[in-house]
Structures are given as structure tokens and as C-alpha cells.
N, C-alpha and C positions, 0 to 999 in steps of 0.2 A: 520489413516489406510487406504490403498489402496487395493481394491479387483477389480477383472476382471469379467466382465459379457460379454459374446460373444465376448471376445477379446479386450474390451474397458476398460480403468482403470476407476474406479468409487471411488471417495473418499468418506469417511464417513463424512456426513454433520455436525457431532458433533466432528469431530476430530480437533485436534490442527491447521492443515493448514486452515481448513474452519473458525476458530475464527480470525486468522490473516487476512484472506481475508476481514472479516466483519469489522475489525478495520481499515485496509486500505481503505475500501469504506468510512467509517465514517470520517476518516482524510481527504479523498479527498473531501467529500462533504462540510466539514467545511471549508477547504482552499479555495474551489471554492467560497462559501459565503463571505469569508474574502477579495477575490480579486474583488468581487463586478462586476462579468461579464467581467472583462478584460481578462480572459483567459477561454477557454472552459473547461468543466468538465472533458472531455477526456484527454486532455493536462495535467491537474492538476493529474488526476489519474495516467497517465504514469510517470509523475515526481515523484509522490510518492512512485510508485511501484520500480522505478529505484533506488531511494535513499534507499529504504528499503533493496534491494538486495545488494546494494554497502556495506551498514553498516553491513548486517548480515555475511558477508563473514569474518569479524574479531571480531564479537562480542561473548563474552563468555556468557552474559546474555542477553536474548532476549525480555524479558518482556516489555520494553519500547520502543522497535524499531518502531513500528508504529508511536507513536508520535514524535519521533525523525527524522523520516523519513519525516513527514509532514513539521516539522520545516525546514529541509535541503531544502526540495522540495521549500517551500515558498521562502527562501532566494535566490534560484536560479532563480525562476519565477520572483520575484520583481525586481532582478537586470536585467532582460531581458527586463522588460518593459520600 
């Protein structure tokens, strides 16, 4: 749920969007560890978010998208090394 306070959008911290963000953060942290410092956390996080956005455009079920996005990002990042 998104509310407005003084003209600014404020998301419910317990809403579904917040849970997805936490899952994407966790996936990016794990992937950063797997890549053992060869790629910065910021680059990994961006790759995971981009993969999530790409997958979510056509997905009918979204429950496993964060982990699928992490796997997709890992393939792309490892190929670029």
C-alpha cells in the first residue's frame, strides 16, 4: 500500500513491495559472497533488480522471482568476468 505524506509517496514497510525488496537485497548479498569480491555489491544489486524487472514483466507467478532473478544475474555477471 502506498500513502502520501506531505506530497511524498510512503510505502507500507510491511507491504508486498517491501518484502520483495528484502528478498532482492538478500539475493544480492548472497550472490556478492559467491562472486568472492570480483564484482561490487552495487553492481550485483543492480543486476539482480534488472533481472527481476525483466522476469516480472511476463511472469504469472511471482513467488520465486527473486531467486530466479539472482540466478539470471549470476549467469550474466560470471559470463562478463
